DOBA-752884 format. One record per residue (C-alpha): residue number from 1; x negated, y negated, z. Coordinates in Angstrom, 1 decimal, padded with zeros to 4 digits. Example, Ala and Ser with C-alpha at 12.3 -4.5 7.8 and 13.67 -1.06 7.14 Angstrom:
% residues 2
<r><seq>1</seq><east>-012.3</east><north>004.5</north><up>007.8</up></r>
<r><seq>2</seq><east>-013.7</east><north>001.1</north><up>007.1</up></r>
//
This chain:
% residues 203
<r><seq>1</seq><east>-019.8</east><north>-022.9</north><up>003.2</up></r>
<r><seq>2</seq><east>-018.0</east><north>-023.2</north><up>006.5</up></r>
<r><seq>3</seq><east>-015.3</east><north>-025.4</north><up>005.0</up></r>
<r><seq>4</seq><east>-014.7</east><north>-022.8</north><up>002.3</up></r>
<r><seq>5</seq><east>-014.5</east><north>-019.9</north><up>004.7</up></r>
<r><seq>6</seq><east>-012.2</east><north>-021.7</north><up>007.1</up></r>
<r><seq>7</seq><east>-009.5</east><north>-022.0</north><up>004.4</up></r>
<r><seq>8</seq><east>-007.9</east><north>-018.6</north><up>003.5</up></r>
<r><seq>9</seq><east>-006.6</east><north>-019.7</north><up>000.1</up></r>
<r><seq>10</seq><east>-009.9</east><north>-021.1</north><up>-001.0</up></r>
<r><seq>11</seq><east>-011.7</east><north>-018.0</north><up>000.2</up></r>
<r><seq>12</seq><east>-009.4</east><north>-015.7</north><up>-001.8</up></r>
<r><seq>13</seq><east>-009.6</east><north>-017.9</north><up>-004.9</up></r>
<r><seq>14</seq><east>-013.4</east><north>-017.7</north><up>-004.8</up></r>
<r><seq>15</seq><east>-013.3</east><north>-013.9</north><up>-004.1</up></r>
<r><seq>16</seq><east>-010.9</east><north>-013.3</north><up>-007.0</up></r>
<r><seq>17</seq><east>-013.1</east><north>-015.5</north><up>-009.3</up></r>
<r><seq>18</seq><east>-016.2</east><north>-013.5</north><up>-008.4</up></r>
<r><seq>19</seq><east>-014.3</east><north>-010.2</north><up>-009.0</up></r>
<r><seq>20</seq><east>-013.1</east><north>-011.4</north><up>-012.4</up></r>
<r><seq>21</seq><east>-016.7</east><north>-012.2</north><up>-013.4</up></r>
<r><seq>22</seq><east>-017.7</east><north>-008.7</north><up>-012.4</up></r>
<r><seq>23</seq><east>-014.7</east><north>-007.2</north><up>-014.2</up></r>
<r><seq>24</seq><east>-015.7</east><north>-009.2</north><up>-017.3</up></r>
<r><seq>25</seq><east>-019.3</east><north>-007.8</north><up>-016.9</up></r>
<r><seq>26</seq><east>-018.1</east><north>-004.3</north><up>-016.8</up></r>
<r><seq>27</seq><east>-016.0</east><north>-004.9</north><up>-019.9</up></r>
<r><seq>28</seq><east>-019.0</east><north>-006.3</north><up>-021.8</up></r>
<r><seq>29</seq><east>-021.2</east><north>-003.3</north><up>-020.8</up></r>
<r><seq>30</seq><east>-018.7</east><north>-000.5</north><up>-020.4</up></r>
<r><seq>31</seq><east>-018.6</east><north>002.6</north><up>-022.7</up></r>
<r><seq>32</seq><east>-015.7</east><north>001.2</north><up>-024.8</up></r>
<r><seq>33</seq><east>-016.1</east><north>-002.5</north><up>-023.8</up></r>
<r><seq>34</seq><east>-012.6</east><north>-003.9</north><up>-023.5</up></r>
<r><seq>35</seq><east>-010.9</east><north>-000.7</north><up>-024.7</up></r>
<r><seq>36</seq><east>-008.5</east><north>001.7</north><up>-023.0</up></r>
<r><seq>37</seq><east>-011.1</east><north>003.0</north><up>-020.4</up></r>
<r><seq>38</seq><east>-011.8</east><north>-000.6</north><up>-019.4</up></r>
<r><seq>39</seq><east>-008.0</east><north>-001.3</north><up>-018.8</up></r>
<r><seq>40</seq><east>-007.7</east><north>001.9</north><up>-016.8</up></r>
<r><seq>41</seq><east>-010.6</east><north>000.7</north><up>-014.6</up></r>
<r><seq>42</seq><east>-008.8</east><north>-002.7</north><up>-014.1</up></r>
<r><seq>43</seq><east>-005.6</east><north>-000.9</north><up>-013.2</up></r>
<r><seq>44</seq><east>-007.5</east><north>001.3</north><up>-010.7</up></r>
<r><seq>45</seq><east>-009.1</east><north>-001.8</north><up>-009.2</up></r>
<r><seq>46</seq><east>-005.6</east><north>-003.3</north><up>-008.7</up></r>
<r><seq>47</seq><east>-004.3</east><north>000.0</north><up>-007.3</up></r>
<r><seq>48</seq><east>-007.2</east><north>000.2</north><up>-004.8</up></r>
<r><seq>49</seq><east>-006.9</east><north>-003.4</north><up>-003.7</up></r>
<r><seq>50</seq><east>-003.1</east><north>-003.3</north><up>-003.1</up></r>
<r><seq>51</seq><east>-003.5</east><north>000.2</north><up>-001.5</up></r>
<r><seq>52</seq><east>-006.1</east><north>-001.1</north><up>001.0</up></r>
<r><seq>53</seq><east>-003.9</east><north>-004.0</north><up>001.9</up></r>
<r><seq>54</seq><east>-000.8</east><north>-001.8</north><up>002.3</up></r>
<r><seq>55</seq><east>-002.4</east><north>001.1</north><up>004.3</up></r>
<r><seq>56</seq><east>-004.6</east><north>-001.3</north><up>006.2</up></r>
<r><seq>57</seq><east>-001.5</east><north>-003.1</north><up>007.5</up></r>
<r><seq>58</seq><east>000.3</east><north>000.2</north><up>008.2</up></r>
<r><seq>59</seq><east>-002.7</east><north>001.1</north><up>010.4</up></r>
<r><seq>60</seq><east>-002.7</east><north>-002.3</north><up>012.0</up></r>
<r><seq>61</seq><east>001.0</east><north>-001.9</north><up>012.9</up></r>
<r><seq>62</seq><east>000.5</east><north>001.7</north><up>014.3</up></r>
<r><seq>63</seq><east>-003.0</east><north>001.5</north><up>015.8</up></r>
<r><seq>64</seq><east>-002.6</east><north>-001.9</north><up>017.3</up></r>
<r><seq>65</seq><east>000.7</east><north>-003.8</north><up>017.3</up></r>
<r><seq>66</seq><east>003.3</east><north>-001.0</north><up>018.1</up></r>
<r><seq>67</seq><east>001.0</east><north>000.5</north><up>020.8</up></r>
<r><seq>68</seq><east>000.1</east><north>-002.8</north><up>022.5</up></r>
<r><seq>69</seq><east>003.4</east><north>-004.7</north><up>022.3</up></r>
<r><seq>70</seq><east>004.7</east><north>-003.1</north><up>025.6</up></r>
<r><seq>71</seq><east>001.5</east><north>-004.5</north><up>027.4</up></r>
<r><seq>72</seq><east>002.1</east><north>-008.1</north><up>026.2</up></r>
<r><seq>73</seq><east>003.7</east><north>-010.4</north><up>028.8</up></r>
<r><seq>74</seq><east>007.3</east><north>-011.2</north><up>027.9</up></r>
<r><seq>75</seq><east>006.5</east><north>-015.0</north><up>027.4</up></r>
<r><seq>76</seq><east>003.9</east><north>-014.2</north><up>024.8</up></r>
<r><seq>77</seq><east>005.8</east><north>-011.7</north><up>022.7</up></r>
<r><seq>78</seq><east>007.6</east><north>-014.3</north><up>020.6</up></r>
<r><seq>79</seq><east>004.2</east><north>-015.3</north><up>019.2</up></r>
<r><seq>80</seq><east>003.9</east><north>-011.9</north><up>017.6</up></r>
<r><seq>81</seq><east>007.6</east><north>-011.4</north><up>016.7</up></r>
<r><seq>82</seq><east>008.1</east><north>-014.9</north><up>015.2</up></r>
<r><seq>83</seq><east>004.8</east><north>-015.6</north><up>013.6</up></r>
<r><seq>84</seq><east>002.5</east><north>-012.6</north><up>013.1</up></r>
<r><seq>85</seq><east>004.9</east><north>-009.7</north><up>012.4</up></r>
<r><seq>86</seq><east>006.9</east><north>-011.5</north><up>009.7</up></r>
<r><seq>87</seq><east>003.8</east><north>-012.6</north><up>007.9</up></r>
<r><seq>88</seq><east>002.2</east><north>-009.1</north><up>008.1</up></r>
<r><seq>89</seq><east>005.5</east><north>-007.6</north><up>006.9</up></r>
<r><seq>90</seq><east>005.5</east><north>-009.9</north><up>003.8</up></r>
<r><seq>91</seq><east>002.1</east><north>-008.7</north><up>002.7</up></r>
<r><seq>92</seq><east>002.9</east><north>-005.1</north><up>003.8</up></r>
<r><seq>93</seq><east>006.1</east><north>-004.6</north><up>001.7</up></r>
<r><seq>94</seq><east>004.8</east><north>-006.3</north><up>-001.5</up></r>
<r><seq>95</seq><east>001.5</east><north>-004.5</north><up>-001.3</up></r>
<r><seq>96</seq><east>003.4</east><north>-001.2</north><up>-001.1</up></r>
<r><seq>97</seq><east>005.4</east><north>-002.1</north><up>-004.2</up></r>
<r><seq>98</seq><east>002.3</east><north>-003.1</north><up>-006.3</up></r>
<r><seq>99</seq><east>000.3</east><north>-000.1</north><up>-005.1</up></r>
<r><seq>100</seq><east>002.9</east><north>002.3</north><up>-006.4</up></r>
<r><seq>101</seq><east>003.4</east><north>000.4</north><up>-009.6</up></r>
<r><seq>102</seq><east>-000.3</east><north>000.3</north><up>-010.3</up></r>
<r><seq>103</seq><east>-000.7</east><north>003.9</north><up>-009.4</up></r>
<r><seq>104</seq><east>002.1</east><north>005.0</north><up>-011.8</up></r>
<r><seq>105</seq><east>000.7</east><north>002.8</north><up>-014.5</up></r>
<r><seq>106</seq><east>-002.7</east><north>004.4</north><up>-014.1</up></r>
<r><seq>107</seq><east>-001.2</east><north>007.9</north><up>-014.3</up></r>
<r><seq>108</seq><east>000.5</east><north>006.8</north><up>-017.6</up></r>
<r><seq>109</seq><east>-002.7</east><north>005.3</north><up>-018.9</up></r>
<r><seq>110</seq><east>-004.6</east><north>008.5</north><up>-018.1</up></r>
<r><seq>111</seq><east>-002.0</east><north>010.6</north><up>-019.9</up></r>
<r><seq>112</seq><east>-000.8</east><north>012.7</north><up>-017.0</up></r>
<r><seq>113</seq><east>002.3</east><north>010.8</north><up>-015.7</up></r>
<r><seq>114</seq><east>004.7</east><north>013.7</north><up>-016.6</up></r>
<r><seq>115</seq><east>002.4</east><north>016.3</north><up>-015.1</up></r>
<r><seq>116</seq><east>002.0</east><north>014.6</north><up>-011.7</up></r>
<r><seq>117</seq><east>005.7</east><north>013.5</north><up>-011.4</up></r>
<r><seq>118</seq><east>006.7</east><north>017.1</north><up>-012.1</up></r>
<r><seq>119</seq><east>004.1</east><north>018.5</north><up>-009.7</up></r>
<r><seq>120</seq><east>002.3</east><north>020.2</north><up>-012.6</up></r>
<r><seq>121</seq><east>005.4</east><north>022.0</north><up>-013.9</up></r>
<r><seq>122</seq><east>006.0</east><north>019.9</north><up>-017.1</up></r>
<r><seq>123</seq><east>004.0</east><north>018.1</north><up>-019.7</up></r>
<r><seq>124</seq><east>001.2</east><north>019.1</north><up>-022.2</up></r>
<r><seq>125</seq><east>-001.0</east><north>020.3</north><up>-019.3</up></r>
<r><seq>126</seq><east>001.7</east><north>022.1</north><up>-017.2</up></r>
<r><seq>127</seq><east>000.4</east><north>024.7</north><up>-014.9</up></r>
<r><seq>128</seq><east>-002.8</east><north>022.9</north><up>-014.0</up></r>
<r><seq>129</seq><east>-003.1</east><north>023.0</north><up>-010.2</up></r>
<r><seq>130</seq><east>-004.9</east><north>019.6</north><up>-009.9</up></r>
<r><seq>131</seq><east>-001.7</east><north>017.9</north><up>-011.1</up></r>
<r><seq>132</seq><east>000.3</east><north>019.7</north><up>-008.5</up></r>
<r><seq>133</seq><east>-002.1</east><north>018.4</north><up>-005.8</up></r>
<r><seq>134</seq><east>-002.3</east><north>014.9</north><up>-007.2</up></r>
<r><seq>135</seq><east>001.5</east><north>014.8</north><up>-007.8</up></r>
<r><seq>136</seq><east>002.1</east><north>015.8</north><up>-004.1</up></r>
<r><seq>137</seq><east>000.1</east><north>012.7</north><up>-003.1</up></r>
<r><seq>138</seq><east>001.9</east><north>010.5</north><up>-005.5</up></r>
<r><seq>139</seq><east>005.3</east><north>011.6</north><up>-004.3</up></r>
<r><seq>140</seq><east>004.2</east><north>011.1</north><up>-000.7</up></r>
<r><seq>141</seq><east>003.2</east><north>007.5</north><up>-001.7</up></r>
<r><seq>142</seq><east>006.6</east><north>007.0</north><up>-003.3</up></r>
<r><seq>143</seq><east>008.4</east><north>008.3</north><up>-000.2</up></r>
<r><seq>144</seq><east>006.3</east><north>005.9</north><up>001.9</up></r>
<r><seq>145</seq><east>007.1</east><north>003.0</north><up>-000.4</up></r>
<r><seq>146</seq><east>010.8</east><north>003.8</north><up>-000.1</up></r>
<r><seq>147</seq><east>010.5</east><north>004.0</north><up>003.6</up></r>
<r><seq>148</seq><east>009.1</east><north>000.5</north><up>003.6</up></r>
<r><seq>149</seq><east>011.8</east><north>-001.1</north><up>001.5</up></r>
<r><seq>150</seq><east>014.8</east><north>001.0</north><up>002.5</up></r>
<r><seq>151</seq><east>014.2</east><north>001.5</north><up>006.2</up></r>
<r><seq>152</seq><east>011.3</east><north>-000.4</north><up>007.7</up></r>
<r><seq>153</seq><east>011.8</east><north>-003.9</north><up>006.3</up></r>
<r><seq>154</seq><east>015.7</east><north>-004.0</north><up>006.7</up></r>
<r><seq>155</seq><east>015.4</east><north>-002.8</north><up>010.3</up></r>
<r><seq>156</seq><east>012.5</east><north>-005.1</north><up>011.1</up></r>
<r><seq>157</seq><east>014.6</east><north>-008.1</north><up>009.9</up></r>
<r><seq>158</seq><east>017.2</east><north>-007.2</north><up>012.5</up></r>
<r><seq>159</seq><east>014.6</east><north>-006.4</north><up>015.2</up></r>
<r><seq>160</seq><east>012.7</east><north>-009.7</north><up>014.7</up></r>
<r><seq>161</seq><east>015.8</east><north>-011.8</north><up>014.7</up></r>
<r><seq>162</seq><east>015.6</east><north>-012.8</north><up>011.0</up></r>
<r><seq>163</seq><east>019.2</east><north>-011.3</north><up>010.7</up></r>
<r><seq>164</seq><east>021.8</east><north>-012.1</north><up>013.3</up></r>
<r><seq>165</seq><east>022.5</east><north>-009.1</north><up>015.6</up></r>
<r><seq>166</seq><east>023.2</east><north>-008.4</north><up>019.2</up></r>
<r><seq>167</seq><east>020.6</east><north>-007.0</north><up>021.6</up></r>
<r><seq>168</seq><east>021.7</east><north>-003.4</north><up>021.2</up></r>
<r><seq>169</seq><east>021.5</east><north>-003.6</north><up>017.4</up></r>
<r><seq>170</seq><east>018.1</east><north>-005.2</north><up>017.7</up></r>
<r><seq>171</seq><east>016.8</east><north>-002.4</north><up>020.0</up></r>
<r><seq>172</seq><east>018.2</east><north>000.3</north><up>017.7</up></r>
<r><seq>173</seq><east>016.7</east><north>-001.4</north><up>014.6</up></r>
<r><seq>174</seq><east>013.3</east><north>-001.7</north><up>016.3</up></r>
<r><seq>175</seq><east>013.3</east><north>002.0</north><up>017.1</up></r>
<r><seq>176</seq><east>014.4</east><north>003.0</north><up>013.6</up></r>
<r><seq>177</seq><east>011.6</east><north>000.8</north><up>012.0</up></r>
<r><seq>178</seq><east>009.1</east><north>002.3</north><up>014.4</up></r>
<r><seq>179</seq><east>010.1</east><north>005.8</north><up>013.6</up></r>
<r><seq>180</seq><east>009.8</east><north>005.3</north><up>009.8</up></r>
<r><seq>181</seq><east>006.5</east><north>003.4</north><up>010.3</up></r>
<r><seq>182</seq><east>005.2</east><north>006.4</north><up>012.3</up></r>
<r><seq>183</seq><east>006.5</east><north>008.7</north><up>009.5</up></r>
<r><seq>184</seq><east>004.4</east><north>006.7</north><up>007.0</up></r>
<r><seq>185</seq><east>001.4</east><north>007.0</north><up>009.3</up></r>
<r><seq>186</seq><east>001.9</east><north>010.8</north><up>009.4</up></r>
<r><seq>187</seq><east>002.1</east><north>011.0</north><up>005.6</up></r>
<r><seq>188</seq><east>-000.8</east><north>008.6</north><up>005.0</up></r>
<r><seq>189</seq><east>-003.7</east><north>011.0</north><up>005.5</up></r>
<r><seq>190</seq><east>-002.3</east><north>013.8</north><up>003.3</up></r>
<r><seq>191</seq><east>-001.5</east><north>011.1</north><up>000.7</up></r>
<r><seq>192</seq><east>-005.0</east><north>009.7</north><up>000.9</up></r>
<r><seq>193</seq><east>-006.5</east><north>013.2</north><up>000.8</up></r>
<r><seq>194</seq><east>-004.7</east><north>013.9</north><up>-002.4</up></r>
<r><seq>195</seq><east>-005.9</east><north>010.7</north><up>-004.1</up></r>
<r><seq>196</seq><east>-009.6</east><north>010.9</north><up>-002.9</up></r>
<r><seq>197</seq><east>-010.1</east><north>014.6</north><up>-003.5</up></r>
<r><seq>198</seq><east>-008.6</east><north>014.5</north><up>-007.0</up></r>
<r><seq>199</seq><east>-010.8</east><north>011.5</north><up>-008.0</up></r>
<r><seq>200</seq><east>-013.9</east><north>013.3</north><up>-006.8</up></r>
<r><seq>201</seq><east>-013.2</east><north>016.9</north><up>-008.0</up></r>
<r><seq>202</seq><east>-011.2</east><north>016.4</north><up>-011.2</up></r>
<r><seq>203</seq><east>-011.7</east><north>012.9</north><up>-012.6</up></r>
//
């Protein structure tokens, strides 16, 4: 067991395998077996997994890395900037993409994609307040996703030295990346509130 848990890839392979067994079990015993409701559940599972990975890393960056970097001795900082941060940013940006894609797919499967993207102003169920509230959360998530790909990642590449730049450009890029990361931190709780409250009250 120790050998399995010491290897990240093997641990994840076994975890995914066990999850797939459970997903199959839910398909066998669910209300429509492997019908539309089952596939909505699979999409929701993917949405939650990627969302936890994305927001978990956002909170790691803001609760831990950004706050503690000034306290790290100069000779130790390259360990973070050359090894930890690039790896974390890889999972961070791709988790953001797949979270948003899975969320939009789920809204489409549930039949309210037009309502939520229009903030409840269009679609067959226009005027329903719950779609305004859920739509606000979805648009916050889309803004956060765009911040990751348009501002945070391009500036982090400069700040971390993955793109050639002088010291002034690196400092400016690091500040820009930090400000957009803090913007996403600010938006994260309203976004999560929208998602969680909707699922409990209206779903």
